[in-house]
N, C-alpha and C positions, 0 to 999 in steps of 0.2 A: 692098269686095270683095277688094282686094289684101291687106288686113290679115287677113281670114279665110283666104285662100289661104296666106299666109305662116305663119300659126298652124298650119294643118293640116299643112303641109310640115314645120315644126319638130317637131310632135308625132310625126309618123311617123319622123323621124330619131332622136328620143329613144327611141322604142319599138322601132325596128328594122323591117325589112320584115316584112310579114305573110306567113305561110306559106300558100300556096293550099290550099284544102280537099282538093285532089286529090294533094297532095304525099305521096309514098310513102317511108316510112323503109326503110333497108337492113336486112334481117333480121339479127338477132344471130347466128343459126346460120351465115349466110353468112360473116360476119366471122370467127367462131370456126373455121370450116372452112379459111379462107385462112391463118389463123395456125397452125393445127394442121399444115398441110403444112410450113411452115418449122420449127415446133417439133419435128417428127419427126426433123429433122436435128440438133437441139440438145436431147437428152434432159435436160440439166442445167437447162433453163429450163422454166417452167410458168406457165399463166394463173392469175391471182388473181381478176381481175374483168374483165368486159366489159359496157359499157353503150352503147346507141345512144339518144341523146337526140333530141328534136325538132330538125329542121333537119339531120338526119344528122350530128350531133356524136358521134363515136365516141371513147369513153374506154376505154382498154385498159391494164390493170395487169398487169405480168409480174414474176415473182420467179425466183430461181435458187438451186440448191443451194449454190453458191459465190458468191452475190451476182449483181448485174446491172450491167453497164457501160453507158455511153452508147452504145457501138458495138452492144451487144445490142439496145437500144431502137431504134436506127436500123435495124438489120437486120429486126426484127419489123415496124416501120413500113413499110419498103420492100416486104416480103413481102405486106402487106395492100394498100398503096396501088397498087402496080404491077398488081394484079389487079382493080382497080375502075376503071370508066370514068367519068371526071369529066364527060364530055359527056352521058352517060346519067343520071347521078345525082351531084349536087354533094354534097360531104361535107367534114367537118373531122375530122382524125385526131390524137388525142393518145395517144402510147404512153409510158408511164413505169414506173419500177420501183415496187414496193410500198414506200413510204417507212417510215422508222422511226417516224414519227408516226401511222402507220395501224395499226389492230388486225390481229392475225393472223386470216385469213379462212378458210383451208382446212387440212385435216389435214397436207398436205405442208409447210406453213410451220411447224407445230408440230414435225414430225420434223426439219427442218433446224435448229431452235433448241434441240434437246436439250442440256442442260447450262447453259443460260442462265437468267437470272432473269426471271420474268414477274410482271406485275401483272394480276390478274383481277377482274372483276366477274361474279358469277353471276346467273342469272335472278331469284333471290330478293333481289337487290341486295346480298348479302353480298360481302365482298372477301377476297382472298387475295394474298399476295406470297411467292414462293418459287422454288425451282429446278425447272425442268422435267426430270424424270427419264426419262420415256419417252413415246412417243406412237404411237397406232395410228389406223386409219381411224374408230374409234368414239369414242375419247377419249384422255386422257393422265393421267399421274401427276405430281402436284406435291408437292414436299417443302418443308415450311416449319416454323418454330418456333411453338409455341403455349404460352401460360402455363397451367399447371395448378397451382392453388394458388400457392406461392411459386417453384415450379420451372418451367423452360422445358423442354418436351419436343419432340422432333422427330416430325413427323407426315407420313406419306405418304398423300395423298388421291387416289383415283381419281375423275376428273371426266369426264363425257361431254360431247361438244360440244353436245348438246341442252340441258344445264343451264347452258351458258356464255352470258353476255351479251356480254362483250368481254374480250380478252386483248391486252396490250401487252408487248413486250420492254422490260425495264429497260435503259437505256443507261448504261454507266459509263465514265468518262474517266480510268481509272487507268493 
């Protein structure tokens, strides 16, 4: 009997506590509204993504027109955390900048990266690599070199966000 009980306890420790069926997740809209109050005082910062996972694990990604500092992430975290009641709803909050290893996710990120080199994969799985010339709410223009016969020609292609699978900023260490 003791062996069975110890085995059961060790399995629960490995898997973690079970979330009761009546556990209620914090609505994403509520978290976004709390962040928006703070971000209205910092128009240079913007939300890239917000996810509330089971167990009220909140993952919040923020970016800025001039980058994001640790202090910016702390300020956003405090703005959210201080307006939630841990006694009423337990949660875990992770606020981080959108990293260079993450794909560009929203039009404002494209706008802030005009002039930089991008690596793209389109919906049809074709790829492009070139300079981001301009960006709007609907799409962007990428300038790149293309071989035509024995010559290399410069091409400016207009790409809508709908036909984009992923876009990454090329990082150079020059």
